[in-house]
DOMIMI-869445 format. One record per atom (N, C-alpha, C, O): residue in three letters; z, x, y. Coordinates in nm, 2 decimals, always signed. Atoms other than C-alpha are relative to their C-alpha. Example, Ala and Ser with C-alpha at 12.3 -4.5 7.8 and 13.67 -1.06 7.14 Angstrom:
<aa ala	Z +0.00	X +0.09	Y -0.12>
<aa ala	Z +0.78	X +1.23	Y -0.45>
<aa ala	Z +0.00	X +0.09	Y +0.12>
<aa ala	Z +0.07	X +0.19	Y +0.12>
<aa ser	Z +0.00	X -0.09	Y -0.11>
<aa ser	Z +0.71	X +1.37	Y -0.11>
<aa ser	Z +0.08	X -0.08	Y +0.11>
<aa ser	Z +0.09	X -0.03	Y +0.22>
***
This chain:
<aa met	Z -0.03	X +0.13	Y +0.06>
<aa met	Z +2.73	X -0.07	Y +0.61>
<aa met	Z -0.13	X -0.06	Y -0.04>
<aa met	Z -0.23	X -0.06	Y +0.04>
<aa ser	Z +0.12	X +0.07	Y +0.04>
<aa ser	Z +2.47	X -0.26	Y +0.41>
<aa ser	Z +0.01	X -0.15	Y +0.05>
<aa ser	Z +0.12	X -0.20	Y +0.08>
<aa phe	Z +0.01	X +0.14	Y -0.05>
<aa phe	Z +2.36	X -0.61	Y +0.51>
<aa phe	Z +0.08	X -0.09	Y -0.10>
<aa phe	Z +0.06	X -0.08	Y -0.22>
<aa asp	Z -0.08	X +0.10	Y +0.08>
<aa asp	Z +2.60	X -0.89	Y +0.39>
<aa asp	Z -0.04	X -0.13	Y +0.05>
<aa asp	Z +0.00	X -0.17	Y +0.16>
<aa pro	Z +0.04	X +0.13	Y -0.05>
<aa pro	Z +2.44	X -1.23	Y +0.41>
<aa pro	Z +0.11	X -0.10	Y +0.02>
<aa pro	Z +0.09	X -0.21	Y +0.07>
<aa asn	Z -0.11	X +0.09	Y -0.01>
<aa asn	Z +2.78	X -1.39	Y +0.39>
<aa asn	Z +0.08	X +0.02	Y +0.13>
<aa asn	Z +0.18	X -0.05	Y +0.16>
<aa leu	Z -0.06	X -0.03	Y -0.13>
<aa leu	Z +2.88	X -1.25	Y +0.73>
<aa leu	Z -0.08	X -0.05	Y +0.12>
<aa leu	Z -0.20	X -0.03	Y +0.11>
<aa pro	Z -0.14	X +0.05	Y -0.01>
<aa pro	Z +2.99	X -1.40	Y +0.96>
<aa pro	Z +0.02	X -0.12	Y -0.08>
<aa pro	Z -0.07	X -0.20	Y -0.10>
<aa ala	Z -0.04	X +0.12	Y +0.08>
<aa ala	Z +3.17	X -1.66	Y +0.76>
<aa ala	Z -0.01	X -0.12	Y +0.09>
<aa ala	Z +0.02	X -0.11	Y +0.21>
<aa glu	Z +0.00	X +0.12	Y -0.08>
<aa glu	Z +3.13	X -2.02	Y +0.87>
<aa glu	Z +0.13	X -0.03	Y +0.06>
<aa glu	Z +0.24	X -0.01	Y +0.01>
<aa his	Z -0.11	X +0.05	Y -0.07>
<aa his	Z +3.37	X -2.15	Y +1.13>
<aa his	Z +0.10	X +0.11	Y +0.03>
<aa his	Z +0.22	X +0.09	Y +0.03>
<aa thr	Z -0.09	X -0.11	Y -0.04>
<aa thr	Z +3.51	X -1.81	Y +1.22>
<aa thr	Z -0.05	X +0.06	Y +0.13>
<aa thr	Z -0.17	X +0.05	Y +0.16>
<aa leu	Z +0.04	X -0.07	Y -0.12>
<aa leu	Z +3.50	X -1.61	Y +1.54>
<aa leu	Z -0.09	X +0.12	Y -0.04>
<aa leu	Z -0.06	X +0.19	Y -0.14>
<aa ala	Z +0.09	X -0.12	Y +0.03>
<aa ala	Z +3.22	X -1.35	Y +1.54>
<aa ala	Z +0.06	X +0.12	Y +0.07>
<aa ala	Z +0.11	X +0.12	Y +0.18>
<aa ser	Z -0.05	X -0.13	Y -0.05>
<aa ser	Z +3.32	X -0.99	Y +1.58>
<aa ser	Z -0.13	X +0.08	Y +0.05>
<aa ser	Z -0.23	X +0.09	Y -0.03>
<aa ala	Z +0.11	X -0.07	Y -0.05>
<aa ala	Z +3.09	X -0.78	Y +1.80>
<aa ala	Z -0.04	X +0.12	Y -0.10>
<aa ala	Z -0.15	X +0.14	Y -0.12>
<aa thr	Z +0.02	X -0.12	Y +0.09>
<aa thr	Z +3.13	X -0.48	Y +1.56>
<aa thr	Z -0.07	X -0.05	Y -0.13>
<aa thr	Z -0.16	X +0.01	Y -0.17>
<aa gln	Z +0.06	X +0.05	Y +0.12>
<aa gln	Z +3.06	X -0.69	Y +1.26>
<aa gln	Z -0.15	X -0.04	Y +0.02>
<aa gln	Z -0.23	X -0.01	Y -0.07>
<aa met	Z +0.13	X +0.05	Y -0.03>
<aa met	Z +2.75	X -0.85	Y +1.41>
<aa met	Z -0.10	X +0.12	Y +0.03>
<aa met	Z -0.21	X +0.12	Y -0.02>
<aa arg	Z +0.08	X -0.12	Y -0.02>
<aa arg	Z +2.62	X -0.51	Y +1.53>
<aa arg	Z -0.03	X +0.07	Y -0.13>
<aa arg	Z -0.14	X +0.12	Y -0.15>
<aa asp	Z +0.02	X -0.06	Y +0.13>
<aa asp	Z +2.67	X -0.37	Y +1.18>
<aa asp	Z -0.11	X -0.08	Y -0.08>
<aa asp	Z -0.19	X -0.02	Y -0.15>
<aa gln	Z +0.10	X +0.09	Y +0.07>
<aa gln	Z +2.47	X -0.67	Y +1.04>
<aa gln	Z -0.14	X +0.03	Y +0.06>
<aa gln	Z -0.23	X +0.05	Y -0.02>
<aa phe	Z +0.13	X -0.02	Y -0.06>
<aa phe	Z +2.19	X -0.62	Y +1.29>
<aa phe	Z -0.06	X +0.14	Y -0.03>
<aa phe	Z -0.18	X +0.16	Y -0.06>
<aa asn	Z +0.04	X -0.14	Y +0.04>
<aa asn	Z +2.18	X -0.24	Y +1.22>
<aa asn	Z -0.05	X +0.01	Y -0.14>
<aa asn	Z -0.14	X +0.08	Y -0.17>
<aa ala	Z +0.03	X +0.00	Y +0.14>
<aa ala	Z +2.17	X -0.30	Y +0.85>
<aa ala	Z -0.14	X -0.07	Y -0.02>
<aa ala	Z -0.22	X -0.02	Y -0.10>
<aa leu	Z +0.13	X +0.07	Y +0.01>
<aa leu	Z +1.88	X -0.55	Y +0.89>
<aa leu	Z -0.11	X +0.09	Y +0.05>
<aa leu	Z -0.22	X +0.10	Y +0.00>
<aa lys	Z +0.10	X -0.09	Y -0.06>
<aa lys	Z +1.69	X -0.30	Y +1.11>
<aa lys	Z -0.03	X +0.11	Y -0.10>
<aa lys	Z -0.15	X +0.15	Y -0.11>
<aa ala	Z +0.02	X -0.11	Y +0.10>
<aa ala	Z +1.74	X -0.03	Y +0.84>
<aa ala	Z -0.09	X -0.05	Y -0.11>
<aa ala	Z -0.18	X +0.02	Y -0.16>
<aa leu	Z +0.09	X +0.06	Y +0.11>
<aa leu	Z +1.59	X -0.27	Y +0.58>
<aa leu	Z -0.14	X -0.01	Y +0.04>
<aa leu	Z -0.23	X +0.01	Y -0.03>
<aa ile	Z +0.13	X +0.02	Y -0.05>
<aa ile	Z +1.30	X -0.35	Y +0.80>
<aa ile	Z -0.08	X +0.13	Y +0.01>
<aa ile	Z -0.19	X +0.14	Y -0.02>
<aa asp	Z +0.06	X -0.13	Y -0.01>
<aa asp	Z +1.23	X +0.01	Y +0.88>
<aa asp	Z -0.04	X +0.06	Y -0.13>
<aa asp	Z -0.14	X +0.12	Y -0.15>
<aa ala	Z +0.03	X -0.05	Y +0.13>
<aa ala	Z +1.24	X +0.10	Y +0.51>
<aa ala	Z -0.12	X -0.07	Y -0.06>
<aa ala	Z -0.21	X +0.00	Y -0.12>
<aa gln	Z +0.12	X +0.07	Y +0.05>
<aa gln	Z +0.99	X -0.17	Y +0.43>
<aa gln	Z -0.12	X +0.04	Y +0.07>
<aa gln	Z -0.23	X +0.06	Y +0.01>
<aa gln	Z +0.12	X -0.04	Y -0.08>
<aa gln	Z +0.76	X -0.06	Y +0.71>
<aa gln	Z -0.04	X +0.14	Y -0.05>
<aa gln	Z -0.17	X +0.16	Y -0.05>
<aa ala	Z +0.04	X -0.13	Y +0.06>
<aa ala	Z +0.77	X +0.30	Y +0.57>
<aa ala	Z -0.08	X -0.02	Y -0.13>
<aa ala	Z -0.18	X +0.05	Y -0.15>
<aa ala	Z +0.06	X +0.03	Y +0.13>
<aa ala	Z +0.68	X +0.17	Y +0.23>
<aa ala	Z -0.14	X -0.06	Y +0.02>
<aa ala	Z -0.24	X -0.02	Y -0.05>
<aa ile	Z +0.13	X +0.07	Y -0.03>
<aa ile	Z +0.40	X -0.05	Y +0.37>
<aa ile	Z -0.10	X +0.10	Y +0.05>
<aa ile	Z -0.22	X +0.10	Y +0.01>
<aa ser	Z +0.09	X -0.10	Y -0.06>
<aa ser	Z +0.26	X +0.24	Y +0.57>
<aa ser	Z -0.05	X +0.10	Y -0.11>
<aa ser	Z -0.17	X +0.14	Y -0.11>
<aa ala	Z +0.04	X -0.09	Y +0.11>
<aa ala	Z +0.25	X +0.47	Y +0.26>
<aa ala	Z -0.10	X -0.07	Y -0.09>
<aa ala	Z -0.20	X -0.01	Y -0.13>
<aa leu	Z +0.09	X +0.07	Y +0.08>
<aa leu	Z +0.08	X +0.20	Y +0.06>
<aa leu	Z -0.14	X -0.02	Y +0.07>
<aa leu	Z -0.24	X -0.01	Y +0.01>
<aa gln	Z +0.13	X +0.02	Y -0.07>
<aa gln	Z -0.18	X +0.14	Y +0.33>
<aa gln	Z -0.07	X +0.13	Y +0.00>
<aa gln	Z -0.20	X +0.13	Y +0.00>
<aa ala	Z +0.06	X -0.13	Y +0.00>
<aa ala	Z -0.25	X +0.51	Y +0.34>
<aa ala	Z -0.07	X +0.03	Y -0.14>
<aa ala	Z -0.18	X +0.08	Y -0.14>
<aa gln	Z +0.05	X -0.02	Y +0.14>
<aa gln	Z -0.31	X +0.51	Y -0.04>
<aa gln	Z -0.13	X -0.09	Y -0.01>
<aa gln	Z -0.23	X -0.05	Y -0.07>
<aa ile	Z +0.11	X +0.10	Y +0.00>
<aa ile	Z -0.54	X +0.20	Y +0.00>
<aa ile	Z -0.12	X +0.06	Y +0.08>
<aa ile	Z -0.23	X +0.05	Y +0.03>
<aa thr	Z +0.11	X -0.06	Y -0.09>
<aa thr	Z -0.74	X +0.37	Y +0.28>
<aa thr	Z -0.07	X +0.11	Y -0.08>
<aa thr	Z -0.19	X +0.12	Y -0.07>
<aa ala	Z +0.06	X -0.11	Y +0.07>
<aa ala	Z -0.79	X +0.68	Y +0.07>
<aa ala	Z -0.08	X -0.05	Y -0.12>
<aa ala	Z -0.19	X +0.01	Y -0.15>
<aa gln	Z +0.08	X +0.05	Y +0.11>
<aa gln	Z -0.90	X +0.48	Y -0.23>
<aa gln	Z -0.13	X -0.07	Y +0.04>
<aa gln	Z -0.23	X -0.06	Y -0.02>
<aa gln	Z +0.12	X +0.06	Y -0.05>
<aa gln	Z -1.14	X +0.28	Y -0.02>
<aa gln	Z -0.11	X +0.10	Y +0.03>
<aa gln	Z -0.23	X +0.08	Y +0.01>
<aa ala	Z +0.09	X -0.10	Y -0.03>
<aa ala	Z -1.30	X +0.60	Y +0.10>
<aa ala	Z -0.06	X +0.06	Y -0.12>
<aa ala	Z -0.18	X +0.09	Y -0.13>
<aa ala	Z +0.05	X -0.06	Y +0.12>
<aa ala	Z -1.33	X +0.74	Y -0.25>
<aa ala	Z -0.09	X -0.10	Y -0.07>
<aa ala	Z -0.20	X -0.06	Y -0.12>
<aa ile	Z +0.09	X +0.10	Y +0.06>
<aa ile	Z -1.48	X +0.41	Y -0.37>
<aa ile	Z -0.14	X +0.00	Y +0.08>
<aa ile	Z -0.24	X -0.01	Y +0.01>
<aa ala	Z +0.12	X -0.01	Y -0.08>
<aa ala	Z -1.73	X +0.42	Y -0.08>
<aa ala	Z -0.09	X +0.12	Y -0.04>
<aa ala	Z -0.21	X +0.11	Y -0.04>
<aa asp	Z +0.07	X -0.13	Y +0.04>
<aa asp	Z -1.82	X +0.78	Y -0.17>
<aa asp	Z -0.07	X -0.02	Y -0.13>
<aa asp	Z -0.19	X +0.02	Y -0.15>
<aa leu	Z +0.05	X +0.02	Y +0.14>
<aa leu	Z -1.87	X +0.69	Y -0.54>
<aa leu	Z -0.12	X -0.10	Y +0.01>
<aa leu	Z -0.22	X -0.08	Y -0.06>
<aa gln	Z +0.11	X +0.10	Y -0.01>
<aa gln	Z -2.08	X +0.39	Y -0.45>
<aa gln	Z -0.13	X +0.06	Y +0.06>
<aa gln	Z -0.24	X +0.03	Y +0.02>
<aa ser	Z +0.11	X -0.07	Y -0.07>
<aa ser	Z -2.30	X +0.60	Y -0.22>
<aa ser	Z -0.07	X +0.09	Y -0.10>
<aa ser	Z -0.19	X +0.09	Y -0.11>
<aa asn	Z +0.06	X -0.08	Y +0.10>
<aa asn	Z -2.35	X +0.85	Y -0.50>
<aa asn	Z -0.07	X -0.08	Y -0.11>
<aa asn	Z -0.17	X -0.04	Y -0.15>
<aa tyr	Z +0.06	X +0.09	Y +0.10>
<aa tyr	Z -2.42	X +0.57	Y -0.74>
<aa tyr	Z -0.14	X -0.04	Y +0.04>
<aa tyr	Z -0.24	X -0.04	Y -0.03>
<aa tyr	Z +0.13	X +0.05	Y -0.05>
<aa tyr	Z -2.70	X +0.43	Y -0.52>
<aa tyr	Z -0.10	X +0.12	Y +0.02>
<aa tyr	Z -0.22	X +0.10	Y +0.00>
<aa asp	Z +0.09	X -0.11	Y -0.01>
<aa asp	Z -2.84	X +0.78	Y -0.46>
<aa asp	Z -0.06	X +0.03	Y -0.14>
<aa asp	Z -0.18	X +0.06	Y -0.15>
<aa val	Z +0.05	X -0.03	Y +0.14>
<aa val	Z -2.86	X +0.84	Y -0.84>
<aa val	Z -0.10	X -0.11	Y -0.04>
<aa val	Z -0.20	X -0.08	Y -0.11>
<aa gln	Z +0.09	X +0.11	Y +0.03>
<aa gln	Z -3.03	X +0.50	Y -0.88>
<aa gln	Z -0.14	X +0.02	Y +0.06>
<aa gln	Z -0.24	X -0.02	Y +0.00>
<aa leu	Z +0.13	X -0.02	Y -0.07>
<aa leu	Z -3.30	X +0.60	Y -0.63>
<aa leu	Z -0.08	X +0.11	Y -0.06>
<aa leu	Z -0.20	X +0.12	Y -0.04>
<aa gln	Z +0.07	X -0.12	Y +0.05>
<aa gln	Z -3.38	X +0.92	Y -0.81>
<aa gln	Z -0.09	X -0.05	Y -0.12>
<aa gln	Z -0.06	X -0.15	Y -0.19>
<aa ser	Z +0.09	X +0.04	Y +0.11>
<aa ser	Z -3.67	X +0.91	Y -1.06>
<aa ser	Z +0.05	X +0.06	Y -0.13>
<aa ser	Z +0.13	X +0.15	Y -0.13>
<aa gly	Z -0.04	X -0.05	Y +0.13>
<aa gly	Z -3.63	X +0.97	Y -1.43>
<aa gly	Z +0.11	X -0.08	Y -0.06>
<aa gly	Z +0.16	X -0.18	Y +0.00>
<aa asp	Z -0.10	X +0.08	Y +0.07>
<aa asp	Z -3.38	X +0.85	Y -1.68>
<aa asp	Z +0.14	X +0.05	Y +0.03>
<aa asp	Z +0.18	X +0.16	Y -0.01>
<aa asn	Z -0.13	X -0.04	Y -0.04>
<aa asn	Z -3.04	X +0.87	Y -1.52>
<aa asn	Z +0.11	X -0.10	Y -0.05>
<aa asn	Z +0.22	X -0.11	Y +0.01>
<aa thr	Z -0.09	X +0.10	Y +0.06>
<aa thr	Z -2.86	X +0.62	Y -1.75>
<aa thr	Z +0.14	X +0.06	Y -0.02>
<aa thr	Z +0.24	X -0.01	Y +0.02>
<aa ala	Z -0.13	X -0.06	Y +0.02>
<aa ala	Z -2.58	X +0.86	Y -1.84>
<aa ala	Z +0.07	X +0.02	Y +0.13>
<aa ala	Z +0.19	X +0.00	Y +0.14>
<aa ala	Z -0.07	X -0.03	Y -0.13>
<aa ala	Z -2.51	X +0.96	Y -1.48>
<aa ala	Z +0.04	X -0.13	Y +0.07>
<aa ala	Z +0.15	X -0.14	Y +0.12>
<aa ile	Z -0.03	X +0.13	Y -0.05>
<aa ile	Z -2.52	X +0.59	Y -1.37>
<aa ile	Z +0.13	X -0.05	Y -0.07>
<aa ile	Z +0.22	X -0.11	Y +0.00>
<aa thr	Z -0.11	X +0.05	Y +0.08>
<aa thr	Z -2.28	X +0.50	Y -1.65>
<aa thr	Z +0.13	X +0.07	Y +0.04>
<aa thr	Z +0.23	X +0.01	Y +0.05>
<aa ala	Z -0.12	X -0.08	Y -0.03>
<aa ala	Z -2.04	X +0.78	Y -1.56>
<aa ala	Z +0.05	X -0.04	Y +0.14>
<aa ala	Z +0.17	X -0.05	Y +0.16>
<aa leu	Z -0.04	X +0.04	Y -0.13>
<aa leu	Z -2.04	X +0.68	Y -1.19>
<aa leu	Z +0.06	X -0.14	Y +0.00>
<aa leu	Z +0.16	X -0.17	Y +0.07>
<aa gln	Z -0.05	X +0.14	Y +0.01>
<aa gln	Z -1.99	X +0.31	Y -1.28>
<aa gln	Z +0.15	X +0.01	Y -0.05>
<aa gln	Z +0.23	X -0.07	Y -0.01>
<aa ala	Z -0.13	X -0.01	Y +0.06>
<aa ala	Z -1.69	X +0.41	Y -1.49>
<aa ala	Z +0.10	X +0.06	Y +0.10>
<aa ala	Z +0.22	X +0.01	Y +0.10>
<aa ala	Z -0.09	X -0.05	Y -0.10>
<aa ala	Z -1.54	X +0.62	Y -1.21>
<aa ala	Z +0.03	X -0.10	Y +0.11>
<aa ala	Z +0.15	X -0.11	Y +0.15>
<aa val	Z -0.02	X +0.10	Y -0.10>
<aa val	Z -1.58	X +0.34	Y -0.96>
<aa val	Z +0.10	X -0.11	Y -0.06>
<aa val	Z +0.19	X -0.15	Y +0.01>
<aa ala	Z -0.09	X +0.10	Y +0.07>
<aa ala	Z -1.42	X +0.09	Y -1.21>
<aa ala	Z +0.14	X +0.06	Y -0.01>
<aa ala	Z +0.24	X -0.02	Y +0.01>
<aa ala	Z -0.13	X -0.06	Y +0.02>
<aa ala	Z -1.13	X +0.33	Y -1.27>
<aa ala	Z +0.07	X +0.01	Y +0.13>
<aa ala	Z +0.19	X -0.03	Y +0.14>
<aa leu	Z -0.07	X +0.00	Y -0.13>
<aa leu	Z -1.06	X +0.37	Y -0.90>
<aa leu	Z +0.03	X -0.14	Y +0.05>
<aa leu	Z +0.14	X -0.16	Y +0.10>
<aa gln	Z -0.03	X +0.14	Y -0.04>
<aa gln	Z -1.08	X +0.00	Y -0.84>
<aa gln	Z +0.12	X -0.05	Y -0.08>
<aa gln	Z +0.19	X -0.14	Y -0.04>
<aa gly	Z -0.11	X +0.04	Y +0.09>
<aa gly	Z -0.83	X -0.05	Y -1.13>
<aa gly	Z +0.13	X +0.06	Y +0.05>
<aa gly	Z +0.24	X +0.01	Y +0.02>
<aa asn	Z -0.12	X -0.06	Y -0.06>
<aa asn	Z -0.58	X +0.18	Y -0.94>
<aa asn	Z +0.05	X -0.06	Y +0.12>
<aa asn	Z +0.14	X -0.01	Y +0.18>
<aa arg	Z -0.04	X +0.06	Y -0.13>
<aa arg	Z -0.55	X -0.04	Y -0.64>
<aa arg	Z +0.13	X -0.06	Y -0.01>
<aa arg	Z +0.19	X -0.11	Y +0.09>
***
């Protein structure tokens, strides 16, 4: 049974079965939301690690001698792309 916000109706006796079904439906909704939140958190964590890695590479490239303009531009674009996928 899915959650029905209209149950129990006002000024009626509550049925244990009906209330149990309502609570179970709410629990199922909460569990589904928690699973979605956990999946999104895992994606965010992975993207944060990728961004940190790219930033580290970016700073390493900056420290090298010579003209690294193309490499720096490519790394900046990769970091910007990852940050846009959040």
